[in-house]
Backbone bond lengths (Angstrom), bond angles and torsions (degrees), N, CA, C in turn:
res aa  C-N    CA-C-N  psi(-1)  N-CA   C-N-CA  omega(-1)  CA-C   N-CA-C  phi
1 X - - - 1.461 - - 1.524 109.64 -
2 X 1.348 116.20 134.07 1.453 120.15 -179.73 1.522 110.60 -69.65
3 X 1.326 115.98 130.75 1.452 120.86 179.77 1.526 109.92 -76.44
4 X 1.322 117.18 126.38 1.459 121.88 177.43 1.522 108.18 -94.69
5 X 1.320 116.26 122.63 1.463 118.40 -174.82 1.524 113.49 -128.77
6 X 1.336 118.62 -5.99 1.460 120.56 -179.48 1.527 109.59 -131.45
7 X 1.334 116.90 158.54 1.472 119.35 177.10 1.525 112.63 -59.21
8 X 1.324 117.47 -37.65 1.460 119.99 179.85 1.524 110.67 -63.65
9 X 1.314 116.70 -44.47 1.465 120.13 178.36 1.526 110.74 -62.48
10 X 1.332 116.47 -40.83 1.465 120.06 178.71 1.519 111.31 -63.68
11 X 1.346 116.12 -42.86 1.460 119.69 179.53 1.516 111.29 -60.76
12 X 1.320 116.82 -43.69 1.466 120.70 -179.87 1.520 111.35 -66.59
13 X 1.322 116.32 -44.04 1.459 119.94 179.95 1.522 111.60 -60.69
14 X 1.327 117.22 -43.56 1.456 120.91 -172.33 1.527 112.37 -82.95
15 X 1.335 118.18 -35.36 1.466 120.32 -177.16 1.524 112.89 -98.07
16 X 1.342 116.76 -18.77 1.459 119.73 -175.84 1.509 113.74 77.43
17 X 1.331 118.47 11.48 1.464 122.65 -178.88 1.520 110.60 -114.33
18 X 1.319 115.64 148.01 1.465 120.96 174.31 1.522 109.37 -73.37
19 X 1.317 115.99 159.62 1.462 122.25 -177.33 1.528 110.05 -101.57
20 X 1.341 115.52 130.36 1.457 120.92 179.78 1.523 112.50 -99.81
21 X 1.329 117.33 -20.23 1.460 120.37 -179.95 1.515 110.65 -176.06
22 X 1.331 115.75 164.54 1.459 119.39 179.67 1.513 110.30 -159.60
23 X 1.327 115.39 157.60 1.468 121.15 172.87 1.513 108.24 -150.76
24 X 1.321 114.85 143.44 1.459 120.30 -179.23 1.522 109.83 -77.08
25 X 1.332 116.60 133.20 1.455 121.82 175.58 1.516 111.71 -96.12
26 X 1.321 115.95 -37.51 1.465 122.31 177.70 1.517 106.82 -167.30
27 X 1.307 116.70 -179.78 1.460 119.84 178.45 1.525 109.82 -61.29
28 X 1.314 115.61 119.23 1.458 120.41 177.68 1.508 115.33 85.22
29 X 1.341 118.52 -1.30 1.466 121.87 -178.41 1.523 109.32 -128.12
30 X 1.341 116.35 127.18 1.458 121.76 -175.73 1.519 110.66 -133.25
31 X 1.310 116.18 136.54 1.460 122.28 172.95 1.528 107.92 -89.34
32 X 1.315 117.20 125.90 1.458 122.01 -174.54 1.523 109.65 -124.74
33 X 1.337 115.90 130.30 1.453 121.87 174.47 1.524 108.11 -96.73
34 X 1.336 116.48 124.48 1.454 121.66 179.99 1.528 110.36 -89.54
35 X 1.320 115.77 161.98 1.462 118.46 -178.89 1.525 112.31 -68.90
36 X 1.320 117.16 -10.43 1.469 121.55 174.46 1.524 111.91 -78.63
37 X 1.337 116.23 -11.40 1.457 121.65 -175.27 1.514 113.14 97.51
38 X 1.320 117.47 -13.94 1.462 121.14 177.31 1.522 110.45 -70.63
39 X 1.324 115.74 146.91 1.457 121.22 173.30 1.525 108.49 -112.64
40 X 1.314 116.39 130.08 1.457 121.89 -179.15 1.520 109.71 -125.79
41 X 1.314 115.08 166.88 1.463 121.79 175.08 1.521 107.70 -112.58
42 X 1.326 115.71 129.42 1.459 122.11 179.71 1.526 107.97 -112.56
43 X 1.325 115.21 125.42 1.465 120.49 -176.60 1.514 109.40 -127.76
44 X 1.311 116.15 133.68 1.458 120.72 178.48 1.519 109.89 -97.64
45 X 1.312 116.83 128.23 1.455 120.59 178.76 1.513 111.30 -65.68
46 X 1.318 116.30 140.09 1.459 120.67 -176.17 1.527 112.39 -84.44
47 X 1.330 117.07 -15.55 1.465 119.95 -176.02 1.526 108.62 -161.52
48 X 1.319 114.72 171.67 1.459 120.79 178.95 1.530 110.55 -55.07
49 X 1.315 116.26 135.33 1.468 125.37 177.20 1.518 114.21 76.01
50 X 1.326 119.22 -7.72 1.460 119.43 -177.06 1.524 111.45 -63.13
51 X 1.320 117.00 -44.61 1.460 120.13 -178.04 1.527 112.22 -70.42
52 X 1.344 119.92 -50.78 1.471 117.56 178.53 1.531 113.09 -62.53
53 X 1.332 117.75 -31.52 1.469 119.68 177.59 1.521 110.63 -65.78
54 X 1.324 116.64 -43.83 1.462 119.39 -179.82 1.522 111.22 -67.12
55 X 1.327 116.89 -42.49 1.463 119.87 179.78 1.526 110.75 -61.31
56 X 1.330 116.66 -46.10 1.469 120.27 179.46 1.523 110.92 -63.39
57 X 1.330 116.27 -39.88 1.458 120.09 179.17 1.515 112.50 -64.10
58 X 1.325 117.62 -43.23 1.465 120.30 178.86 1.530 111.34 -62.48
59 X 1.313 115.69 -42.86 1.465 118.52 -179.76 1.534 111.14 -64.30
60 X 1.326 116.22 -41.02 1.474 121.22 -178.69 1.520 111.28 -66.42
61 X 1.336 116.26 -41.82 1.457 119.83 179.36 1.523 111.50 -70.37
62 X 1.315 116.49 -32.30 1.455 119.73 -179.43 1.511 114.02 -79.80
63 X 1.327 116.97 -19.40 1.464 121.42 -172.37 1.540 114.02 -58.50
64 X 1.352 120.28 -41.09 1.475 118.29 179.19 1.529 113.38 -71.06
65 X 1.342 118.21 -17.81 1.453 121.41 179.25 1.515 114.55 73.49
66 X 1.340 117.57 29.05 1.470 120.36 -175.02 1.526 113.54 -112.23
67 X 1.323 117.53 -19.78 1.464 121.51 172.00 1.524 107.10 -129.30
68 X 1.324 115.80 151.18 1.451 118.67 179.97 1.522 109.62 -88.29
69 X 1.308 116.10 127.88 1.462 123.60 171.85 1.522 107.15 -130.74
70 X 1.320 118.38 156.99 1.462 118.94 178.99 1.528 111.27 -62.97
71 X 1.318 115.94 133.42 1.455 119.83 175.06 1.517 110.49 -69.35
72 X 1.315 116.69 138.47 1.464 121.62 -179.51 1.522 108.92 -84.01
73 X 1.341 116.31 119.46 1.465 120.53 176.13 1.527 111.39 -83.89
74 X 1.328 115.89 -25.44 1.451 120.32 178.03 1.512 111.09 153.82
75 X 1.337 116.02 167.96 1.463 120.56 175.23 1.519 108.31 -154.94
76 X 1.321 114.82 162.36 1.468 119.62 179.99 1.518 112.15 -122.05
77 X 1.319 116.52 18.33 1.458 120.96 -178.21 1.507 113.22 95.83
78 X 1.334 116.67 -29.15 1.474 120.74 177.59 1.520 111.10 -113.85
79 X 1.323 116.66 -40.01 1.459 122.49 -177.77 1.519 109.75 -110.73
80 X 1.340 115.49 139.72 1.462 122.65 177.93 1.521 108.76 -120.46
81 X 1.325 117.07 132.13 1.454 122.18 176.85 1.523 108.44 -117.88
82 X 1.322 115.91 124.17 1.464 121.47 179.45 1.524 109.37 -128.41
83 X 1.319 114.23 166.08 1.461 118.34 173.65 1.528 108.82 -69.15
84 X 1.314 115.92 156.19 1.458 122.01 175.43 1.515 109.34 -82.77
85 X 1.315 117.13 128.59 1.465 121.07 172.36 1.516 107.08 -112.56
86 X 1.299 116.01 130.31 1.453 120.24 -172.65 1.510 113.32 -78.08
87 X 1.292 115.33 151.24 1.451 122.02 173.73 1.522 110.10 -100.31
88 X 1.299 117.05 170.45 1.455 121.59 -179.85 1.513 109.80 179.48
89 X 1.326 115.48 -163.66 1.455 120.62 -179.57 1.524 109.86 -90.94
90 X 1.326 116.63 139.78 1.469 118.74 177.62 1.523 111.54 -66.38
91 X 1.310 115.99 144.01 1.467 122.37 175.89 1.517 109.19 -128.10
92 X 1.327 115.77 160.85 1.461 119.87 177.56 1.526 110.59 -59.23
93 X 1.317 116.54 -40.64 1.465 120.37 -179.41 1.523 110.81 -61.57
94 X 1.330 116.41 -47.20 1.467 119.97 -178.82 1.519 111.15 -65.65
95 X 1.341 117.53 -37.68 1.464 120.95 179.93 1.526 110.88 -64.82
96 X 1.305 116.56 -43.62 1.465 119.97 179.42 1.526 111.16 -67.19
97 X 1.323 115.95 -38.59 1.468 119.44 177.42 1.527 110.65 -64.97
98 X 1.329 116.67 -37.91 1.462 120.04 177.24 1.515 110.60 -64.16
99 X 1.325 117.95 -43.73 1.458 120.71 179.94 1.519 111.86 -60.18
100 X 1.319 116.37 -45.82 1.468 119.51 178.70 1.530 110.87 -64.92
101 X 1.329 115.84 -41.32 1.462 119.45 -179.48 1.519 112.45 -64.64
102 X 1.339 117.17 -40.73 1.462 119.71 178.07 1.526 111.05 -63.04
103 X 1.325 116.65 -41.08 1.466 119.66 178.76 1.526 110.27 -60.26
104 X 1.325 116.96 -42.87 1.458 120.43 -179.74 1.528 111.29 -70.79
105 X 1.326 116.58 -36.55 1.468 120.34 177.56 1.523 110.41 -62.50
106 X 1.315 116.61 -48.30 1.462 120.05 -179.89 1.526 110.66 -60.82
107 X 1.322 116.36 -39.47 1.454 120.66 -179.21 1.524 111.85 -67.20
108 X 1.332 117.46 -23.92 1.471 120.67 177.25 1.522 111.14 -60.62
109 X 1.328 116.94 -25.38 1.456 121.64 167.55 1.515 116.16 80.32
110 X 1.325 113.35 177.99 1.462 123.83 -179.61 1.524 107.30 -148.56
111 X 1.329 117.41 156.88 1.471 119.51 -178.55 1.530 113.84 -63.03
112 X 1.327 116.53 -29.95 1.468 120.32 -177.78 1.510 108.40 -165.96
113 X 1.327 116.20 166.30 1.465 119.61 167.83 1.531 107.06 -64.77
114 X 1.317 115.61 134.02 1.458 119.78 -179.82 1.508 114.65 84.80
115 X 1.335 118.24 0.48 1.458 120.14 179.08 1.522 110.30 -65.91
116 X 1.322 116.50 133.34 1.455 121.09 172.40 1.521 109.49 -78.17
117 X 1.328 118.34 155.58 1.465 119.78 172.57 1.526 110.69 -58.53
118 X 1.318 117.90 153.97 1.464 119.83 176.27 1.524 111.37 -52.77
119 X 1.309 116.27 131.98 1.471 123.42 -178.37 1.521 113.33 69.06
120 X 1.333 117.31 5.47 1.459 119.84 177.36 1.514 111.18 -90.39
121 X 1.336 117.98 150.76 1.464 120.70 -178.98 1.516 112.23 -74.29
122 X 1.311 116.12 150.78 1.467 120.48 174.45 1.519 110.78 -69.91
123 X 1.328 116.49 -36.39 1.463 120.97 177.96 1.522 108.18 -88.03
124 X 1.321 115.44 91.53 1.452 121.50 -173.37 1.531 110.42 -112.50
125 X 1.332 116.28 -160.89 1.462 121.07 -173.20 1.517 110.08 -144.18
126 X 1.332 115.40 149.98 1.457 122.39 165.34 1.520 105.32 -120.21
127 X 1.310 116.29 105.23 1.452 119.65 -170.36 1.522 109.94 62.07
128 X 1.325 116.34 -125.10 1.461 121.80 179.73 1.527 112.80 -95.73
129 X 1.316 116.87 8.86 1.468 120.70 -175.66 1.527 110.27 -110.95
130 X 1.336 117.56 142.43 1.462 120.02 179.44 1.522 111.87 -68.57
131 X 1.323 115.21 146.59 1.458 121.53 -179.92 1.520 107.84 -141.66
132 X 1.321 116.39 114.28 1.458 121.16 -176.43 1.522 110.48 -87.67
133 X 1.316 115.82 123.67 1.462 120.68 176.96 1.528 109.63 -95.55
134 X 1.315 114.72 90.70 1.461 122.50 178.03 1.521 108.54 -111.83
135 X 1.331 119.49 120.59 1.468 120.82 -176.47 1.524 112.92 -63.44
136 X 1.322 115.68 146.17 1.454 122.75 175.67 1.517 109.95 -149.70
137 X 1.309 117.11 157.86 1.467 121.24 -176.36 1.525 112.63 -100.74
138 X 1.309 116.62 -26.26 1.463 121.61 -174.86 1.523 108.00 -110.47
139 X 1.354 117.54 116.27 1.463 119.22 -172.69 1.528 113.25 -60.29
140 X 1.337 122.08 -49.73 1.467 118.96 -177.56 1.528 113.13 -57.92
141 X 1.336 116.44 -43.90 1.465 119.65 -179.88 1.515 111.25 -66.41
142 X 1.324 116.36 -46.48 1.465 120.44 179.76 1.524 111.24 -61.04
143 X 1.328 116.84 -46.06 1.461 121.40 -176.77 1.530 110.86 -63.06
144 X 1.309 116.07 -42.91 1.462 119.39 178.84 1.528 110.92 -64.75
145 X 1.338 116.83 -49.25 1.465 120.74 -171.66 1.522 113.41 -74.18
146 X 1.334 117.33 -33.47 1.465 119.68 -170.94 1.524 114.00 -113.54
147 X 1.322 117.63 -4.03 1.461 119.66 176.30 1.535 111.31 -122.48
148 X 1.325 116.78 -57.71 1.467 119.51 -170.43 1.527 112.59 -79.05
149 X 1.325 117.81 -56.77 1.469 120.51 -170.53 1.530 114.46 -64.00
150 X 1.344 120.73 -35.56 1.471 118.10 175.88 1.533 112.42 -59.16
151 X 1.323 116.56 -33.85 1.463 118.90 179.88 1.521 112.23 -81.33
152 X 1.316 117.04 -27.88 1.469 119.06 171.76 1.527 109.22 -61.01
153 X 1.336 115.86 -48.50 1.467 119.64 -178.84 1.529 111.33 -62.04
154 X 1.305 116.41 -42.98 1.477 118.93 -179.55 1.526 111.18 -65.79
155 X 1.338 116.51 -41.22 1.456 119.68 -179.64 1.530 111.44 -64.68
156 X 1.322 116.89 -38.76 1.469 119.82 176.21 1.522 110.26 -64.43
157 X 1.316 116.72 -46.48 1.468 120.56 -179.94 1.526 111.93 -59.21
158 X 1.317 116.55 -34.93 1.465 120.79 -176.48 1.524 112.74 -93.17
159 X 1.344 116.53 -1.41 1.455 120.10 174.71 1.512 115.53 82.24
160 X 1.342 117.08 16.42 1.456 118.81 178.69 1.533 112.44 -97.32
161 X 1.327 116.87 -5.93 1.465 122.92 169.30 1.521 107.72 -132.92
162 X 1.345 117.36 139.23 1.455 118.16 174.30 1.537 109.46 -92.73
163 X 1.299 116.85 176.42 1.471 120.49 -172.91 1.522 112.38 -65.64
164 X 1.326 117.74 -36.71 1.464 120.11 179.10 1.522 111.01 -67.42
165 X 1.320 116.31 -40.92 1.463 120.20 178.42 1.524 110.61 -64.71
166 X 1.310 115.52 -42.89 1.460 119.65 178.22 1.529 110.57 -61.24
167 X 1.334 116.78 -40.62 1.461 120.21 179.89 1.525 111.42 -62.77
168 X 1.332 116.63 -38.49 1.465 120.00 178.99 1.525 111.27 -63.08
169 X 1.327 116.72 -38.96 1.463 120.22 179.93 1.529 110.54 -72.95
170 X 1.326 116.30 -39.30 1.470 119.65 177.12 1.529 110.83 -62.05
171 X 1.323 116.91 -38.58 1.469 120.26 177.30 1.521 111.05 -64.74
172 X 1.333 116.40 -37.01 1.464 119.77 177.45 1.526 110.86 -63.98
173 X 1.325 116.77 -35.42 1.467 119.99 179.22 1.525 111.47 -63.86
174 X 1.306 116.43 -26.15 1.470 120.08 179.75 1.523 112.18 -79.84
175 X 1.316 117.36 -10.73 1.473 119.65 179.81 1.535 111.90 -127.94
176 X 1.327 115.94 29.11 1.457 119.33 176.07 1.519 110.03 -60.77
177 X 1.322 117.87 140.20 1.470 120.39 -175.89 1.524 112.10 -68.11
178 X 1.314 115.71 141.22 1.463 121.26 175.04 1.522 108.23 -103.45
179 X 1.318 114.93 105.15 1.460 121.81 178.14 1.519 106.69 -121.31
180 X 1.335 117.58 107.72 1.463 119.25 -175.73 1.526 111.63 -58.86
181 X 1.298 115.94 115.36 1.460 122.98 177.71 1.518 107.41 -144.79
182 X 1.322 118.57 140.77 1.458 119.21 172.71 1.527 110.03 -71.65
183 X 1.317 118.85 155.64 1.462 120.32 178.10 1.527 111.06 -58.16
184 X 1.314 115.31 131.71 1.461 121.72 -179.04 1.524 110.17 -100.35
185 X 1.324 116.05 157.21 1.463 121.48 174.83 1.523 107.39 -86.71
186 X 1.328 116.65 104.64 1.463 121.62 -173.02 1.523 112.99 -98.99
187 X 1.331 114.94 145.76 1.466 120.19 164.89 1.514 108.73 -65.43
188 X 1.333 117.13 -46.12 1.450 122.17 170.80 1.511 116.50 93.93
189 X 1.346 117.52 -19.48 1.468 120.98 177.81 1.528 108.20 -141.82
190 X 1.323 114.63 51.81 1.458 120.92 -167.61 1.528 112.33 -89.03
191 X 1.320 115.66 60.37 1.460 118.46 169.96 1.532 107.85 -89.99
192 X 1.329 116.13 165.44 1.456 119.91 -171.29 1.529 113.28 -59.92
193 X 1.337 117.90 -27.45 1.458 119.82 179.23 1.514 113.18 -65.67
194 X 1.319 117.06 -18.22 1.462 120.83 178.16 1.529 112.56 -99.69
195 X 1.335 115.89 13.43 1.462 121.98 173.39 1.523 107.31 -113.04
196 X 1.323 116.40 115.26 1.461 121.54 176.35 1.521 107.91 -99.72
197 X 1.331 114.91 113.42 1.454 120.13 -172.49 1.516 111.90 -83.61
198 X 1.310 114.57 152.65 1.448 122.91 171.99 1.516 108.28 -148.20
199 X 1.322 116.93 166.65 1.460 120.25 -176.95 1.526 111.80 -64.51
200 X 1.342 116.65 -34.97 1.459 120.73 -175.63 1.518 111.87 -93.38
201 X 1.324 116.71 -44.48 1.459 120.33 -178.97 1.518 110.18 -153.45
202 X 1.316 115.13 159.40 1.462 121.37 174.35 1.521 108.67 -97.85
203 X 1.326 115.35 152.17 1.460 121.47 175.90 1.516 108.82 -115.87
204 X 1.326 116.40 144.75 1.456 122.26 -179.27 1.518 109.28 -108.03
205 X 1.335 116.22 130.31 1.459 121.32 -178.63 1.527 109.94 -123.49
206 X 1.319 115.76 172.50 1.472 124.32 172.18 1.533 113.94 49.40
207 X 1.314 118.28 55.16 1.461 119.18 -178.05 1.523 113.47 -74.46
208 X 1.327 114.70 158.18 1.465 123.42 165.25 1.524 104.87 -121.99
209 X 1.319 115.58 59.64 1.456 122.56 -165.93 1.525 111.97 -66.58
210 X 1.333 114.96 139.91 1.461 121.69 176.53 1.521 108.50 -169.79
211 X 1.315 116.33 171.85 1.450 120.78 174.10 1.524 109.73 -81.29
212 X 1.323 116.82 130.25 1.466 119.58 -178.40 1.512 111.08 -159.43
213 X 1.320 115.61 -165.06 1.456 122.41 178.44 1.521 108.15 -87.53
214 X 1.328 116.89 132.11 1.461 119.52 -172.98 1.525 113.42 -63.83
215 X 1.335 117.05 -26.31 1.463 118.90 178.42 1.531 112.14 -65.08
216 X 1.337 117.02 -19.78 1.460 120.07 -178.50 1.522 111.39 -64.33
217 X 1.326 118.35 -45.71 1.464 120.36 178.15 1.526 111.19 -59.76
218 X 1.320 116.66 -41.36 1.462 119.91 -178.16 1.528 111.34 -69.42
219 X 1.332 116.44 -36.16 1.460 119.90 176.33 1.523 111.34 -65.74
220 X 1.329 116.64 -35.57 1.467 120.61 176.86 1.527 110.76 -64.17
221 X 1.328 117.17 -40.59 1.466 119.69 178.25 1.528 110.97 -60.51
222 X 1.321 116.40 -33.93 1.465 120.72 -178.85 1.526 112.63 -77.92
223 X 1.334 116.65 -24.15 1.459 120.05 -167.48 1.525 112.84 -62.07
224 X 1.315 117.52 -47.13 1.465 120.43 -176.34 1.524 112.15 -114.97
225 X 1.324 116.26 15.12 1.448 120.68 176.56 1.512 111.99 87.99
226 X 1.313 115.82 136.65 1.460 121.93 179.46 1.520 107.94 -141.11
227 X 1.326 118.40 125.95 1.463 119.48 178.18 1.526 111.53 -58.82
228 X 1.320 115.16 140.77 1.463 121.86 175.25 1.530 112.67 56.57
229 X 1.317 115.88 33.78 1.462 119.55 -177.76 1.518 111.43 -61.89
230 X 1.317 117.28 -33.47 1.464 118.94 178.89 1.525 110.93 -61.52
231 X 1.322 117.10 -36.72 1.470 120.86 177.69 1.529 110.63 -70.00
232 X 1.327 116.52 -40.87 1.464 120.66 178.08 1.529 109.75 -58.83
233 X 1.333 116.05 -49.22 1.461 120.15 -175.44 1.524 112.16 -68.83
234 X 1.312 117.28 -38.20 1.466 119.72 179.43 1.525 110.56 -63.29
235 X 1.323 116.57 -41.69 1.466 119.90 179.04 1.526 110.70 -68.38
236 X 1.326 116.65 -37.56 1.467 120.78 176.89 1.533 109.68 -59.53
237 X 1.320 116.02 -47.50 1.469 120.73 -176.67 1.531 112.32 -63.26
238 X 1.325 116.94 -28.90 1.461 119.91 178.30 1.527 111.14 -66.33
239 X 1.329 116.53 -33.21 1.463 121.19 -175.97 1.523 111.86 -90.21
240 X 1.334 116.48 -44.42 1.471 121.34 -175.70 1.519 108.68 -142.32
241 X 1.329 118.39 82.68 1.463 120.90 -176.40 1.524 112.22 -54.34
242 X 1.322 114.78 138.57 1.463 121.30 179.67 1.527 110.25 -83.12
243 X 1.324 115.70 155.49 1.461 121.12 179.61 1.525 110.13 -65.12
244 X 1.309 115.88 149.33 1.464 121.33 179.96 1.528 110.30 -53.37
245 X 1.321 115.12 142.70 1.457 120.88 176.17 1.510 114.73 77.19
246 X 1.322 117.77 16.60 1.471 118.84 -175.21 1.523 112.02 -63.77
247 X 1.328 117.03 -31.14 1.462 118.38 -179.91 1.533 111.52 -66.97
248 X 1.331 117.52 -25.44 1.468 120.48 177.22 1.530 111.48 -72.54
249 X 1.323 116.69 -15.92 1.463 120.93 -177.69 1.523 113.30 -99.30
250 X 1.321 116.92 2.41 1.471 119.67 -176.51 1.521 111.28 -58.67
251 X 1.334 117.35 -42.81 1.457 120.47 -178.67 1.513 112.97 -59.98
252 X 1.321 116.48 -38.08 1.468 119.87 179.10 1.523 110.59 -61.45
253 X 1.322 116.08 -41.38 1.462 120.05 -178.24 1.530 112.24 -76.03
254 X 1.319 116.55 -19.20 1.467 119.71 178.79 1.529 112.98 -87.11
255 X 1.312 117.33 -7.82 1.464 119.83 -178.77 1.525 111.93 -57.72
256 X 1.319 116.55 -47.06 1.463 119.52 -176.82 1.532 112.06 -62.66
257 X 1.332 120.02 -54.39 1.462 117.54 179.87 1.520 113.31 -62.00
258 X 1.330 118.07 -33.96 1.469 118.93 178.40 1.525 111.24 -66.71
259 X 1.321 117.20 -37.02 1.463 119.67 177.40 1.529 111.18 -70.60
260 X 1.323 116.98 -36.59 1.469 119.68 174.26 1.522 109.87 -58.64
261 X 1.319 116.34 -44.76 1.466 119.49 179.09 1.525 111.44 -67.24
262 X 1.314 117.03 -34.27 1.463 119.75 177.37 1.527 110.38 -61.66
263 X 1.324 116.02 -42.71 1.466 120.46 179.97 1.524 111.41 -70.38
264 X 1.324 117.04 -42.08 1.462 120.05 -175.79 1.525 113.12 -77.50
265 X 1.348 116.29 -36.33 1.456 119.07 -168.98 1.528 114.62 -121.78
266 X 1.340 117.11 -2.69 1.451 118.51 171.05 1.517 115.39 103.31
267 X 1.326 114.22 -171.32 1.463 121.58 -168.96 1.522 114.13 -67.80
268 X 1.308 118.43 -10.78 1.463 118.97 -179.78 1.534 111.52 -61.24
269 X 1.342 117.34 -21.25 1.458 120.62 179.01 1.535 112.74 -100.27
270 X 1.321 117.90 -8.41 1.461 120.26 -176.35 1.524 111.62 -62.87
271 X 1.300 117.11 -41.38 1.454 120.77 -179.67 1.520 112.17 -61.79
272 X 1.344 116.63 -40.81 1.458 120.19 177.75 1.530 110.46 -64.24
273 X 1.318 117.06 -40.10 1.451 120.10 179.93 1.533 110.98 -63.67
274 X 1.309 116.72 -43.03 1.471 120.40 -179.68 1.530 110.20 -67.54
275 X 1.324 117.10 -40.68 1.478 120.23 178.46 1.525 110.58 -62.12
276 X 1.335 116.66 -41.39 1.458 120.06 177.57 1.523 110.51 -63.58
277 X 1.325 115.92 -40.02 1.473 120.19 -179.82 1.526 111.02 -63.99
278 X 1.317 117.35 -42.66 1.450 120.78 -177.91 1.529 112.65 -67.40
279 X 1.343 116.04 -21.37 1.465 120.04 179.83 1.520 112.11 -84.81
280 X 1.335 117.83 -12.74 1.461 121.23 -177.18 1.522 110.13 -68.17
281 X 1.299 116.02 127.69 1.461 121.23 175.57 1.511 115.36 81.01
282 X 1.320 117.81 3.61 1.463 118.42 179.22 1.526 111.31 -74.12
């Protein structure tokens, strides 16, 4: 079997087309022009299961046809080739369309909390961090056991959380809010960097898709700032109104991504994680 070692080789192998040009977009991501005139994005998985997890997630999120995600051209387990989705400036129209689309996407549902996309691996990823997709029926218990606490333990082991900080987060897990909601179909890593804006619509990239609580995606949008978020949320509420007091629960839903960042990027995020934990249940 021919060893594939470059984005151009991967593009040719997966699409069957010769490459006419390419440019690097970021580490591990390359824009490739095929001899057919099509432009695709070639991404190399950083670890085992990263590529099949992303491919399965994109297909699952795209299946209802309510939000735009890059179409999957194919993958070989290591390399993923998708269509190019353009970026641009956010507009009110695109923000409102995104809000409505997210509401419909979440309503499309999932078999359970923690469900992996069809054909997706249970051992998946959120960015560069591992994310285990283990099904559960009760959101607070599932979220604590399979999202928050594994990262608390890892952060303590690696010295990015001290014992008092870990205790504060563990206490928050014991008082996570119980808001009856069916499992939603989540993007799972919906920070603003994974929203590519355009005048007509926004596109969502780099998912960590799984079944979860729909407020989690919205809390992620708030975590690092999102342009026109008020328009996104207003349009979302028109389609699928959120339960009363949802803004009081944002910190609970931000615990997992903040702990992921604590593990990946160090103690600069530990304080935010502890502050979010202390706000849970107040």
